[in-house]
C-alpha positions in Angstrom: 98.6 64.2 99.2 100.1 61.3 101.3 103.3 59.5 100.5 101.3 56.3 99.5 99.2 58.2 97.0 102.3 59.9 95.4 103.9 56.4 94.9 100.9 55.3 92.9 101.8 57.5 89.9 103.3 55.2 87.3 105.7 57.5 85.6 107.0 60.3 87.9 108.6 63.0 85.7 111.9 62.7 87.7 112.3 59.0 86.8 113.8 59.3 83.3 115.9 56.2 83.9 112.9 54.0 83.1 112.2 55.7 79.7 113.3 53.8 76.6 112.5 53.4 72.9 110.1 50.4 72.7 109.4 50.3 69.0 108.8 52.4 65.9 105.3 52.9 64.6 104.1 54.3 61.2 101.3 56.7 60.6 99.1 55.9 57.7 97.3 58.3 55.3 94.4 58.7 57.7 96.7 59.6 60.6 96.3 56.3 62.3 99.0 54.2 63.9 99.1 50.7 65.3 100.7 49.8 68.6 102.4 46.4 68.1 100.5 43.5 69.8 103.4 42.4 72.0 103.7 46.0 73.4 100.0 46.3 74.0 100.0 43.0 75.9 103.0 44.0 78.0 101.4 47.4 78.7 98.0 45.9 79.4 96.4 48.1 76.7 93.1 46.8 75.5 90.5 48.0 72.9 88.6 50.9 74.3 91.3 52.1 76.7 91.9 55.8 76.7 95.4 57.2 76.1 96.4 60.8 76.5 98.6 62.4 73.8 101.1 64.8 75.5 103.5 67.0 73.6 106.4 69.2 74.3 107.0 72.3 72.2 110.3 74.0 71.5 110.9 76.9 69.2 107.2 76.8 68.0 107.5 73.2 66.9 106.4 70.0 68.7 109.6 68.1 69.4 108.3 65.2 71.6 105.1 63.2 71.8 104.2 60.9 74.6 101.2 58.6 75.1 100.1 57.8 78.6 97.1 56.2 80.2 94.4 58.8 80.8 94.0 57.7 84.4 97.7 58.3 85.0 97.4 61.8 83.5 94.5 62.4 85.8 96.5 61.3 88.8 99.4 63.5 87.8 97.2 66.5 87.4 95.5 65.8 90.8 98.9 65.5 92.4 100.2 68.8 91.0 97.1 70.9 91.1 95.2 69.3 94.0 96.9 71.4 96.7 96.4 74.6 94.7 92.7 73.8 94.1 92.1 73.0 97.8 93.2 76.5 98.6 90.6 78.0 96.2 87.6 76.0 97.4 
């Protein structure tokens, strides 16, 4: 993968300095949560957009949950697994 393609990934794992707590959300009885409007607008999230729910597990319990755009997850997987898969084909 070229340098230009690698730069297109929005949130490289090594760039933790850009992570911050944006807001707190509540989960209702049905397991649903609402992302505040101002955050959705800043993030460009619209109705119908797909977000991937990513979790980290430690000691058999989920300790961290992350939402990311599905297309960003796809780009990250392609970046990491693409070279490996090319060798198999």
